[in-house]
N, C-alpha and C positions, 0 to 999 in steps of 0.2 A: 145656241145663235138663234136670233127667228131669220129670216131670210128678207131680204128688202124685194119688194113688189117694183119691179119696174112699171106694170101698168100704172099704179098710184104716181109714182115718182114723174110719168108723162103729163097723166092727167094734171098733178100738183103744178107742173111746168108750162101746161098749157095755158092755166088760169093766171099763172104769174111766175115768169120768168124767173130761175132761183131757186125756187120753191120747191122742187125735186132734188136737187140739190143738199139743201137743209134736210130734206126728209131722207137723203141719202148720207147722213152725217156728213155731208162737207160744205161745210158754211163758208170758206175761203172762195170754192167755186159761186157758192149762191151767192154769197154778196156781189161777185164780181160780173155774173149773169144779170143780177137786179140793178145794178149800178149802169150798165152798159143800156139797159132797155130803157132807163129813166134819162141818159143821154141821148140816145135815138127820141125819146121823144122831146126832149128841150132843142134838139138839131132839126123838128120838123119844121121849124120856125125859118132853117135857111134851106128846107127840103132835102139835105142829106137824109135826112130823119127816114124819109119816106122809102130808101133803102135798108137803111142802118136796123129800124124796127122789126124786121119778117126776119131778117138772116138772125139775129139776136135769139126771137121768139124762137125760130127752128130748131136752131143750133141748142140752147136750152134745153129741148124738147129730147132732142137727140141725146144728147150726152148724159141726162138725168136715166134714158131707158140703158143706156149700153155703161154705164156705172154701175148701177144696181146690179145688171147681169156679172158683171167682171167680180162683184163684191160677191155673191152667192157661189161664183164659178170660184173664187179665190178661198170660198169659206167649205169649199165641198158641197153645197146646197144644189141642188137640182131644182131648176125652175121653170 
């Protein structure tokens, strides 16, 4: 099995929240982060999105990194 690159997952989630989760093989999480991000944009019209967008964006990057690290550890891959 090929290791998951935590760095690539973080960079992907930096450009599009949820993309790192898709790369890690976690499509459900990826869709959830992507939808949350778009909902945040819709909420910009009532100013609540100003708080939602950065939280979802950062959470997506942290989760992509930790999920890749956890996957590698479960499969005995050192990274």
